[in-house]
C-alpha positions as CSV (number, residue, x, y, z in Angstrom):
1,M,41.0,173.0,84.2
2,K,37.8,172.2,82.2
3,K,36.5,168.7,82.7
4,L,36.7,166.4,79.7
5,E,33.2,165.6,78.4
6,L,32.0,162.0,78.5
7,H,31.9,161.5,74.7
8,W,35.5,162.4,74.4
9,K,36.5,160.0,77.2
10,I,34.5,157.2,75.4
11,L,36.1,158.1,72.1
12,I,39.6,158.0,73.6
13,G,38.8,154.6,75.2
14,M,37.6,153.2,71.9
15,L,40.8,154.4,70.0
16,L,43.1,153.0,72.7
17,G,41.1,149.7,72.6
18,L,41.6,149.4,68.9
19,V,45.4,150.2,69.2
20,F,45.8,147.8,72.1
21,G,43.9,145.0,70.4
22,Y,46.1,145.4,67.3
23,I,49.3,145.4,69.3
24,M,48.2,142.3,71.2
25,L,47.5,140.5,67.9
26,Q,51.3,140.8,67.2
27,V,52.2,139.2,70.5
28,D,52.1,135.5,71.1
29,G,49.2,134.7,73.4
30,G,48.0,138.3,73.1
31,D,44.5,137.3,72.0
32,S,44.3,134.9,74.9
33,F,45.3,137.6,77.4
34,I,42.6,139.9,76.1
35,N,39.9,137.2,76.2
36,K,40.8,136.2,79.8
37,W,41.7,139.5,81.4
38,I,40.2,142.4,79.3
39,Q,37.0,141.2,77.6
40,P,35.3,140.3,81.0
41,L,35.4,144.1,81.9
42,G,33.4,144.9,78.8
43,T,31.0,142.0,79.4
44,I,30.3,143.2,82.9
45,F,29.5,146.7,81.6
46,V,27.0,145.4,79.0
47,K,25.4,143.2,81.7
48,L,25.0,146.2,84.0
49,L,23.2,148.1,81.2
50,K,21.0,145.1,80.4
51,L,20.4,144.8,84.2
52,I,18.7,148.2,84.4
53,A,17.0,148.2,80.9
54,I,13.7,146.5,82.0
55,P,13.4,148.4,85.4
56,L,14.0,151.6,83.5
57,I,11.4,150.8,80.8
58,L,8.8,149.7,83.4
59,A,9.3,152.7,85.7
60,S,9.7,155.3,82.9
61,L,6.8,154.2,80.8
62,I,4.4,153.8,83.8
63,K,5.5,157.3,85.1
64,G,5.0,158.8,81.6
65,I,1.5,157.4,81.1
66,S,0.3,158.1,84.7
67,D,1.5,161.7,84.4
68,L,-0.9,162.2,81.5
69,K,-4.2,163.8,82.3
70,D,-5.8,162.9,79.0
71,I,-5.5,159.3,77.8
72,S,-6.1,160.4,74.2
73,K,-2.7,162.0,74.3
74,F,-1.1,158.6,74.7
75,A,-2.9,157.3,71.7
76,N,-1.8,160.3,69.7
77,I,1.8,159.8,70.7
78,G,1.6,156.1,69.9
79,L,0.1,156.6,66.4
80,R,2.6,159.2,65.4
81,T,5.5,157.1,66.7
82,I,4.5,154.0,64.6
83,I,3.9,156.0,61.4
84,I,7.2,157.9,61.6
85,Y,9.1,154.7,62.4
86,V,7.6,153.0,59.4
87,F,8.4,156.0,57.2
88,T,12.1,156.2,58.3
89,T,12.5,152.4,57.8
90,V,11.2,152.6,54.2
91,I,13.6,155.5,53.5
92,A,16.5,153.4,54.9
93,I,15.6,150.4,52.8
94,T,15.2,152.6,49.7
95,I,18.7,154.2,50.2
96,G,20.2,150.8,50.6
97,L,18.6,149.5,47.3
98,L,19.6,152.6,45.4
99,L,23.2,152.3,46.5
100,V,23.7,148.6,45.9
101,N,22.0,148.7,42.5
102,T,24.1,151.7,41.5
103,L,27.5,150.6,42.8
104,Q,27.0,146.8,42.4
105,P,29.6,145.5,44.9
106,G,28.6,141.9,44.3
107,N,29.9,141.9,40.7
108,G,33.4,142.4,41.9
109,V,33.7,139.2,44.0
110,S,35.8,136.5,42.4
111,E,34.9,132.8,42.3
112,S,37.9,132.0,44.5
113,T,36.8,134.5,47.2
114,I,33.3,132.9,47.2
115,A,34.8,129.5,47.5
116,Q,37.1,130.5,50.3
117,L,34.3,132.3,52.2
118,T,32.0,129.3,51.7
119,E,34.6,126.9,53.0
120,T,35.3,129.1,56.0
121,Y,31.8,130.0,57.1
122,A,29.0,128.0,55.3
123,N,29.0,125.2,58.0
124,D,29.6,127.6,60.9
125,N,27.3,127.0,63.8
126,N,26.3,130.6,64.0
127,V,25.3,130.7,60.3
128,Q,23.2,127.5,60.7
129,S,21.5,128.8,63.8
130,K,20.5,132.0,62.0
131,I,18.9,129.9,59.2
132,S,17.1,127.7,61.7
133,E,15.8,130.7,63.6
134,A,14.6,132.4,60.4
135,T,12.8,129.3,59.3
136,R,11.0,129.1,62.7
137,Q,9.9,132.8,62.4
138,K,8.8,132.4,58.8
139,E,6.6,129.4,59.7
140,S,4.7,131.4,62.3
141,G,1.3,132.9,61.5
142,P,0.7,136.4,60.3
143,L,-0.4,137.7,63.7
144,Q,2.3,135.8,65.6
145,F,4.0,139.1,66.5
146,L,0.8,140.3,68.2
147,E,0.5,137.1,70.1
148,D,4.2,137.3,71.1
149,M,3.6,140.8,72.4
150,V,1.1,139.8,75.1
151,P,2.7,138.0,78.1
152,D,1.0,135.2,80.0
153,N,3.2,135.9,83.0
154,A,4.3,139.4,83.9
155,F,7.2,138.2,86.0
156,S,8.5,135.9,83.3
157,A,8.4,138.8,80.8
158,L,10.2,141.1,83.3
159,S,13.0,138.5,83.8
160,D,14.0,138.3,80.1
161,N,15.5,141.1,78.1
162,K,14.4,139.5,74.8
163,L,10.8,140.0,75.8
164,M,11.0,143.8,75.6
165,L,7.7,144.1,73.7
166,Q,5.9,142.1,76.4
167,V,7.3,144.4,79.1
168,I,6.2,147.5,77.1
169,F,2.7,146.0,76.8
170,F,2.5,145.3,80.5
171,A,3.7,148.7,81.4
172,I,1.2,150.4,79.1
173,F,-1.6,148.2,80.4
174,L,-0.7,149.0,84.0
175,G,-0.2,152.8,83.3
176,I,-3.6,153.1,81.6
177,S,-5.3,151.2,84.4
178,M,-3.7,153.5,87.0
179,L,-5.1,156.5,85.1
180,L,-8.6,154.9,85.1
181,I,-8.7,154.3,88.9
182,G,-8.3,158.0,89.6
183,E,-5.4,160.0,91.0
184,K,-6.1,159.4,94.7
185,S,-6.1,155.6,94.4
186,A,-3.2,155.5,92.1
187,K,-0.9,157.8,94.1
188,P,0.9,155.2,96.3
189,L,1.8,153.1,93.2
190,K,2.7,156.2,91.1
191,D,5.0,157.5,93.9
192,F,6.8,154.1,93.9
193,F,7.4,154.1,90.1
194,D,8.4,157.8,90.2
195,S,11.0,157.0,92.8
196,L,12.1,153.9,91.0
197,N,12.6,155.9,87.8
198,E,14.9,158.4,89.6
199,V,16.9,155.6,91.2
200,V,17.4,153.7,87.9
201,L,18.5,157.0,86.1
202,K,21.0,157.5,88.9
203,M,22.3,154.0,88.2
204,V,22.7,154.9,84.6
205,D,24.9,157.9,85.7
206,L,27.0,155.6,87.9
207,I,27.4,152.9,85.2
208,M,28.5,155.6,82.6
209,L,31.4,156.5,84.8
210,T,33.0,153.2,83.7
211,A,32.1,153.6,80.0
212,P,35.5,154.8,78.7
213,Y,37.2,151.7,80.3
214,A,34.4,149.4,79.2
215,V,34.6,150.4,75.5
216,F,38.4,150.0,75.7
217,A,37.8,146.4,76.7
218,L,35.0,145.8,74.2
219,L,36.9,147.2,71.2
220,S,40.2,145.4,72.0
221,S,38.3,142.1,72.2
222,V,36.5,142.9,68.8
223,V,39.9,143.4,67.2
224,V,41.4,140.1,68.3
225,S,38.4,138.2,67.2
226,S,37.9,139.9,63.8
227,G,39.0,136.8,61.8
228,D,41.0,136.5,58.6
229,P,42.2,139.9,57.4
230,E,42.4,138.7,53.8
231,L,38.7,137.8,53.8
232,L,37.8,141.2,55.3
233,Y,39.7,143.0,52.5
234,A,37.8,140.9,49.9
235,L,34.6,142.3,51.3
236,L,35.8,145.8,51.6
237,Y,33.8,147.2,48.7
238,Y,30.6,145.7,50.0
239,S,31.3,147.1,53.5
240,I,32.0,150.5,52.1
241,V,28.6,150.5,50.3
242,V,26.8,149.6,53.6
243,V,28.7,152.3,55.5
244,I,28.0,155.0,52.9
245,G,24.3,154.1,53.2
246,L,24.4,154.3,57.0
247,I,26.2,157.7,56.8
248,L,23.4,158.9,54.4
249,M,20.8,157.9,57.0
250,I,22.6,160.0,59.7
251,V,22.5,162.9,57.2
252,F,18.8,162.3,56.7
253,Y,18.2,162.4,60.5
254,C,20.2,165.7,60.7
255,L,18.0,167.2,57.9
256,I,15.0,166.3,60.0
257,V,16.6,167.9,63.1
258,T,17.5,171.0,61.1
259,F,14.4,171.7,59.0
260,I,11.5,170.1,61.0
261,I,12.6,170.2,64.6
262,K,14.5,173.4,64.1
263,K,17.6,172.4,66.2
264,N,21.3,172.5,65.4
265,P,22.2,169.0,64.0
266,F,25.8,169.3,65.4
267,W,24.4,170.0,68.9
268,F,22.1,166.9,68.5
269,L,25.0,164.7,67.4
270,K,27.1,165.9,70.3
271,E,24.4,165.3,72.9
272,I,23.5,161.8,71.6
273,S,27.2,160.8,70.9
274,P,27.7,158.8,74.2
275,A,24.7,156.6,73.2
276,Q,26.0,156.3,69.7
277,L,29.5,155.3,70.8
278,L,28.1,152.7,73.2
279,A,25.8,151.4,70.4
280,F,29.0,151.0,68.3
281,S,30.8,149.2,71.1
282,T,28.0,146.8,72.2
283,S,26.1,146.2,68.9
284,S,22.9,146.2,70.9
285,S,20.1,148.8,70.9
286,A,18.6,147.1,74.0
287,A,21.8,147.4,76.0
288,T,22.2,151.0,74.9
289,L,18.6,151.9,75.7
290,P,19.2,153.2,79.3
291,V,21.9,155.6,78.0
292,T,19.8,156.7,75.0
293,M,16.8,157.5,77.4
294,E,19.1,159.4,79.8
295,R,20.7,161.5,76.9
296,V,17.4,162.2,75.2
297,E,15.5,163.3,78.3
298,E,18.2,165.2,80.3
299,H,20.5,166.5,77.5
300,I,18.1,167.0,74.6
301,G,14.9,168.0,76.5
302,V,12.4,165.4,75.3
303,D,9.6,165.0,77.9
304,K,9.4,161.7,79.7
305,E,5.8,161.2,78.5
306,V,7.2,160.9,75.0
307,S,10.7,159.3,75.5
308,S,9.4,156.6,77.8
309,F,7.2,155.2,75.0
310,V,9.0,156.2,71.8
311,L,12.5,154.9,72.8
312,P,11.7,151.4,74.2
313,V,9.4,150.8,71.2
314,G,12.1,152.1,68.9
315,A,14.7,149.8,70.4
316,T,12.4,146.9,69.6
317,I,10.8,147.7,66.2
318,N,12.8,150.6,64.7
319,M,15.8,149.0,62.9
320,D,16.7,151.6,60.2
321,G,20.4,150.7,60.1
322,T,19.6,147.0,60.1
323,S,17.0,147.3,57.4
324,L,19.3,149.3,55.1
325,Y,22.0,146.7,55.7
326,Q,19.6,143.9,54.7
327,A,18.7,145.7,51.4
328,V,22.3,146.0,50.5
329,A,23.3,142.5,51.7
330,A,20.4,140.7,49.9
331,V,21.2,142.3,46.6
332,F,24.9,141.9,47.1
333,I,24.5,138.2,47.7
334,A,22.2,137.9,44.6
335,Q,24.8,139.8,42.5
336,A,27.7,137.7,43.7
337,L,25.9,134.3,43.2
338,G,24.3,135.3,39.9
339,F,20.7,135.3,41.1
340,D,18.7,137.9,39.1
341,L,16.4,140.2,41.0
342,T,13.5,141.8,39.2
343,F,11.9,145.2,40.1
344,T,9.1,143.2,41.8
345,D,11.7,141.3,43.9
346,Q,13.2,144.5,45.1
347,L,9.7,145.8,46.1
348,I,9.3,142.5,48.0
349,I,12.7,143.2,49.8
350,V,11.3,146.6,50.9
351,L,8.1,145.1,52.3
352,T,9.8,142.0,53.9
353,A,12.6,144.0,55.4
354,L,10.1,146.4,56.9
355,L,8.0,143.6,58.5
356,A,11.1,141.7,59.6
357,S,12.5,144.8,61.4
358,I,9.3,145.0,63.5
359,G,9.8,141.5,64.8
360,S,13.5,141.6,65.2
361,A,15.2,141.4,68.6
362,A,17.4,144.4,69.6
363,V,20.4,142.2,70.1
364,P,23.7,141.5,68.2
365,G,23.3,139.3,65.2
366,A,19.5,139.7,64.8
367,G,20.1,141.3,61.4
368,M,21.3,138.0,60.0
369,V,18.1,136.3,60.9
370,M,16.1,139.1,59.2
371,L,18.3,138.7,56.1
372,V,17.5,135.0,55.7
373,I,13.8,135.9,55.8
374,V,14.3,138.6,53.2
375,L,16.3,136.3,50.9
376,E,13.6,133.5,51.2
377,A,10.9,136.0,50.3
378,V,12.4,136.7,46.9
379,G,12.8,133.0,46.1
380,F,16.5,132.7,46.8
381,P,17.5,129.0,46.5
382,A,17.4,127.3,49.9
383,D,20.6,125.3,49.1
384,K,22.5,128.5,48.6
385,L,21.3,130.3,51.7
386,A,24.3,129.1,53.8
387,I,26.7,130.2,51.0
388,G,25.0,133.6,50.9
389,L,25.3,134.2,54.6
390,A,28.9,132.9,54.5
391,L,29.7,135.7,51.9
392,I,29.0,138.4,54.5
393,F,29.6,136.7,57.8
394,A,33.2,137.8,58.0
395,V,32.3,141.5,58.2
396,D,28.9,141.1,59.9
397,R,30.2,142.1,63.4
398,P,31.9,145.4,62.4
399,L,28.9,146.3,60.2
400,D,26.5,145.3,63.1
401,M,28.4,147.9,65.2
402,C,27.9,150.6,62.6
403,R,24.2,149.9,61.9
404,T,23.4,149.8,65.6
405,V,24.6,153.4,65.8
406,V,22.1,154.3,63.1
407,N,19.3,152.4,64.9
408,V,20.0,154.4,68.1
409,T,20.3,157.7,66.3
410,G,17.0,157.1,64.5
411,D,15.2,156.4,67.8
412,A,16.5,159.6,69.3
413,T,15.5,161.6,66.2
414,V,12.0,160.2,66.2
415,S,11.6,160.9,69.9
416,M,12.5,164.6,69.2
417,L,10.1,164.7,66.2
418,V,7.2,163.2,68.1
419,A,7.9,165.5,71.1
420,K,8.0,168.5,68.9
421,S,4.7,167.6,67.2
422,V,2.9,167.3,70.6
423,G,4.6,170.3,72.3
424,K,6.7,168.2,74.6
425,L,10.2,169.2,73.5
426,G,11.6,171.5,76.2
427,K,14.9,172.7,77.6
428,P,17.5,170.1,78.8
429,K,17.7,169.5,82.5
430,I,21.1,167.7,83.1
431,K,21.6,165.7,86.2
432,N,25.0,164.4,87.4
433,W,25.8,161.4,89.5
434,D,27.0,163.5,92.4
435,D,24.1,166.0,92.6
436,N,23.1,164.7,96.1
437,Y,26.5,163.4,97.1
438,E,27.1,166.2,99.7
439,E,24.0,165.1,101.6
440,V,25.1,161.5,102.1
441,K,28.9,161.5,102.2
């Protein structure tokens, strides 16, 4: 009997989780049961993925750089990566603006719905915290993101998943320094990181054995915490516009895979699907990063020299799905609250969303902080910011799940594109968790 592939197992787990969550909503105390006995299983899984994210970035990036014989290759890979990421983000924001201006979902929101959403969410602690965080980021200097990128303590950076850019900076600095001291002197340290990289990738394989059960837990807990269904229905048209935009971005990636990379797009989607499904379940590019790297390297054939740089950087600065969502959300809020946006305002949205995406954390809810920055950039009244966020807060979590899928898919596409351009896209070399099991059992 043929073994069921991982993406099918994860998909089945997701569907069962949705059904189980819906059934438990109809049972007295069902939501409490899920929160106490089911949700922790999903939380443990996400913690395990986050646990290995930094060791994987550190080992993989240092290995990738130290394997290079010519340091100029790294500069070449880095420059191409940043240019392509900026290009895809601009495309995403443009698609979002075209859709929201054409379909105008904000014009169909009634005054009573606005009042109900405002009453429910405007004073919510999460909404207020997003506004405060956005204010803090906006008040920082123009080069603050560069300052934040350089750690003053390597061990402090390595102990915090939110400081991913600092870890990347340290790993690049260490890798380049290893190249410059010569192969003989660097060999002991290089062997250590090579071995650490293999161990962490094996940890990814072991964690993924539990993925179908974890996504069951994650999805069932999302269902029971989804809020008032009537408010969700009121925002259905807006949600549909966002989802259409996200689907168009996936189509755009598939066109790149087909016509530039010269690969079958259905094969690409099949190989990256476990990472996409985990991105949907966790709403976090950072948590999904270990799986994305494993799928791209072993199942798609991108060389570690490329993937070890492109994917961690992408998880931090490439937010195509989130940027598209911001473009739609900003114009939707303006339409619903009667705030006119000029063509210049919409160009400001493109630029601000692009810059905000670079400084955004790869964690759930970061998109809301970016949205506040975008709204303030076009002169949206400060006293209506909470009302604007309240308008979309009810559906932010499910849309966050969808846009994270696009973020992860974009990272994988760009890694293939960069690898193709530098001759580092080879044949997949799939490793299984039990490859060496016979030797140790």
